[in-house]
C-alpha positions in Angstrom: 10.5 -94.5 18.2 7.0 -93.3 19.0 4.7 -95.9 20.7 2.4 -95.9 17.7 5.4 -96.7 15.5 6.2 -99.7 17.6 2.6 -100.9 17.5 2.6 -100.6 13.7 5.9 -102.4 13.4 4.6 -105.2 15.7 1.5 -105.6 13.6 3.4 -105.8 10.4 5.7 -108.4 11.9 2.6 -110.5 12.6 1.6 -110.4 9.0 -1.1 -107.8 9.3 -2.0 -104.9 7.1 -1.8 -101.7 9.0 -3.6 -98.3 8.8 -1.8 -95.6 10.7 -3.4 -92.2 11.7 -1.7 -89.1 10.6 1.0 -88.1 10.9 2.5 -91.4 9.8 5.4 -90.9 12.2 7.0 -88.0 14.1 10.5 -88.7 12.8 11.1 -89.4 9.1 13.8 -92.0 9.8 11.2 -94.1 11.7 8.9 -93.8 8.8 11.5 -95.1 6.4 12.0 -98.1 8.7 8.2 -98.8 8.8 8.0 -98.7 5.0 10.9 -101.1 4.7 9.2 -103.4 7.3 5.9 -103.4 5.3 7.7 -104.2 2.1 9.6 -107.0 3.7 6.4 -108.5 5.2 4.5 -108.0 1.9 1.8 -106.1 3.9 0.1 -102.7 3.4 1.1 -99.7 5.4 -1.7 -97.1 4.8 -1.7 -93.6 6.3 -5.1 -92.3 7.3 -5.1 -89.0 5.5 -8.9 -89.0 5.4 -9.2 -85.3 4.7 -8.5 -86.0 1.0 -12.1 -87.0 1.0 -13.5 -83.8 2.4 -16.2 -82.5 0.1 -14.7 -79.0 -0.2 -11.3 -80.5 -1.1 -12.8 -82.9 -3.6 -14.5 -79.9 -5.2 -11.3 -77.8 -5.4 -9.4 -80.7 -6.7 -11.9 -81.3 -9.5 -11.9 -77.6 -10.5 -8.1 -77.5 -10.6 -7.8 -80.7 -12.5 -10.3 -79.4 -15.1 -8.3 -76.3 -15.7 -11.2 -74.1 -14.7 -9.0 -71.4 -13.2 -6.2 -71.4 -15.8 -2.7 -71.8 -14.5 -2.8 -71.8 -10.7 -0.5 -69.4 -9.0 -1.5 -69.3 -5.3 -3.2 -71.9 -3.1 -4.4 -70.8 0.3 -5.8 -73.3 2.8 -6.7 -72.9 6.5 -7.9 -75.1 9.3 -8.6 -72.9 12.3 -10.7 -73.0 15.4 -11.3 -71.2 18.7 -10.0 -73.3 21.6 -8.5 -70.8 24.2 -7.6 -73.6 26.7 -5.8 -76.9 26.2 -8.2 -79.6 27.2 -5.9 -82.7 27.0 -2.8 -82.8 29.4 -0.7 -84.6 26.8 -1.2 -81.8 24.4 0.1 -79.3 26.9 3.3 -81.4 27.6 4.1 -82.8 24.2 6.7 -80.8 22.3 7.6 -81.2 18.6 10.0 -84.1 19.3 7.0 -86.0 20.7 4.6 -85.0 17.9 3.0 -82.2 19.8 1.7 -79.0 18.2 -0.7 -77.9 15.5 1.7 -78.4 12.7 1.8 -82.2 13.3 -1.9 -82.2 13.9 -3.9 -80.0 11.5 -0.8 -79.1 9.5 -0.4 -82.7 8.4 -3.8 -82.5 6.6 -3.0 -79.1 5.1 0.4 -80.2 3.8 -1.0 -83.5 2.4 -3.7 -81.7 0.6 -1.3 -79.2 -0.9 1.1 -81.9 -2.1 -1.8 -83.9 -3.5 -3.0 -81.0 -5.6 0.3 -79.6 -6.7 3.1 -82.1 -6.2 6.5 -81.8 -4.4 7.4 -78.7 -2.5 9.9 -77.1 -0.2 9.2 -74.8 2.8 10.3 -71.2 2.1 8.9 -69.5 5.1 7.1 -70.4 8.4 5.9 -68.8 11.6 5.2 -70.9 14.7 3.6 -69.4 17.8 2.5 -70.6 21.2 0.0 -68.5 23.2 -1.8 -71.1 25.4 1.3 -72.0 27.5 1.9 -75.5 26.0 5.2 -77.0 25.0 4.5 -76.7 21.2 2.9 -74.3 18.8 -0.8 -73.7 18.7 -0.6 -71.5 15.6 1.3 -72.1 12.4 1.7 -70.3 9.1 3.6 -72.1 6.4 4.6 -71.1 2.8 5.5 -73.9 0.4 7.0 -73.5 -3.1 5.9 -76.4 -5.3 8.2 -77.7 -8.1 5.5 -76.8 -10.6 5.5 -73.1 -9.6 2.5 -72.9 -7.3 2.9 -71.2 -4.0 0.9 -72.5 -1.1 0.0 -70.5 2.0 -1.2 -72.8 4.8 -2.7 -71.7 8.2 -3.4 -73.9 11.2 -4.4 -72.7 14.6 -6.5 -73.0 17.7 -6.9 -69.3 18.6 -8.8 -67.9 15.6 -12.0 -66.1 16.7 -12.9 -65.5 13.1 -11.7 -68.3 10.7 -10.3 -67.6 7.3 -11.9 -69.1 4.2 -11.2 -72.8 4.1 -9.7 -72.5 0.6 -8.7 -69.7 -1.8 -7.2 -70.5 -5.1 -5.8 -67.9 -7.5 -5.4 -68.8 -11.2 -4.5 -66.9 -14.3 -8.1 -66.9 -15.5 -10.1 -66.9 -12.3 -10.2 -67.8 -8.7 -12.3 -69.6 -6.2 -13.1 -69.4 -2.5 -14.7 -71.9 -0.2 -15.9 -71.0 3.3 -17.3 -73.2 6.0 -16.2 -76.7 7.1 -16.8 -80.1 5.8 -19.5 -81.6 8.1 -18.6 -85.3 7.9 -16.6 -85.5 11.2 -19.3 -83.6 13.2 -22.1 -85.7 11.7 -20.3 -89.0 12.5 -19.6 -87.8 16.0 -23.3 -87.0 16.4 -24.2 -90.6 15.5 -25.1 -90.2 11.8 -24.1 -93.5 10.0 -21.8 -93.3 7.0 -24.5 -94.1 4.5 -26.6 -91.2 5.9 -23.9 -88.5 5.7 -24.9 -87.0 2.3 -28.6 -86.6 3.2 -27.7 -85.2 6.7 -25.2 -82.7 5.1 -27.9 -81.5 2.7 -30.1 -80.7 5.6 -27.6 -78.5 7.4 -28.4 -74.8 7.5 -24.9 -73.7 6.8 -23.0 -76.1 4.6 -19.7 -75.2 3.0 -20.2 -72.5 0.3 -18.1 -71.6 -2.7 -17.7 -68.9 -5.3 -15.7 -69.0 -8.5 -14.7 -66.7 -11.3 -13.7 -63.0 -11.2 -15.2 -60.2 -9.2 -17.1 -58.9 -12.2 -18.8 -62.2 -13.0 -18.3 -64.6 -10.1 -20.8 -67.4 -9.7 -21.7 -69.8 -6.9 -19.6 -72.9 -6.8 -21.5 -76.0 -5.7 -19.5 -77.8 -3.0 -20.1 -81.5 -3.4 -20.5 -84.0 -0.5 -17.6 -85.6 1.3 -16.8 -89.3 0.9 -14.8 -90.6 3.8 -16.2 -94.1 3.0 -14.2 -94.1 -0.2 -11.0 -94.4 1.9 -12.3 -97.7 3.3 -13.5 -98.9 -0.1 -10.1 -98.2 -1.6 -8.5 -100.0 1.3 -10.6 -103.2 0.7 -9.6 -103.1 -2.9 -5.9 -102.8 -2.1 -6.1 -105.6 0.5 -7.5 -107.9 -2.2 -4.9 -106.9 -4.7 -7.2 -105.0 -6.9 -5.3 -101.7 -6.9 -3.0 -99.4 -5.0 -3.9 -98.3 -1.4 -5.9 -95.1 -1.1 -2.9 -93.2 0.4 0.7 -94.2 -0.2 3.0 -94.4 2.8 5.8 -92.6 0.9 3.4 -89.6 0.4 2.7 -89.4 4.1 6.5 -89.6 4.7 6.9 -86.5 2.5 4.6 -84.6 4.8 6.6 -85.6 7.9 9.9 -84.5 6.2 8.4 -81.1 5.5 7.3 -80.7 9.1 10.7 -81.7 10.4 12.3 -79.1 8.1 10.0 -76.4 9.3 10.7 -77.1 13.0 14.4 -77.2 12.3 14.5 -73.9 10.3 11.9 -71.8 12.0 12.0 -71.9 15.8 8.9 -71.5 17.9 8.1 -68.0 19.0 7.8 -67.7 22.8 4.5 -66.8 24.3 3.8 -63.1 24.4 3.3 -61.0 27.6 
């Protein structure tokens, strides 16, 4: 069991509610035991899948829910960056069995968002690649087939000199594309308080941008602000018995199961010459 799993189990045993960063666990069996422990203790086990409250994702979710694109056929999502060197020693040494690699990291967010939008899915293809010399992959491409018929193409990587659009959704009646990145994390790291995020994001020179429609008549899509604070508001409500937790542990466990399936079925490609 991962050390974080042991800490979560110990906290539950002491009668505490627990928030666990993503991924919930590395191995699905450990996640099942944690969920059972939370139920037995009558405590909350809440995964911190905060990227459900990215402004761009909230915008895409609202458009899809409103049927603005017609029947959705393809969902494309990417979280990529340019980090040619591994800055943290543990990231160099940790393999998939220890939760290392971009699929457990950024991939957790990508998979969770896809499942939140379109429901259960199975992996039908994946490519994992390591080029920085670490023990796990630093680039991943994953294809999911959702039970409802949508196909998701998910990209995560640390060696993308030019990032793809953050989102691209193809529907029977139209499509949408969102470029740029949600600014909340960067603003918080810069010292902007949570209640100042919206105003600070509006002042940015290059906020996330969207376009929606068809080539002949596409229009700008306004990308709304992110709302990370809503996670904590939902957590407070759940702790006081006023509603469900903002993220269900069983949902995060589905993400882990998919990642385990991918690692088992699609081996890591060795570093090129």
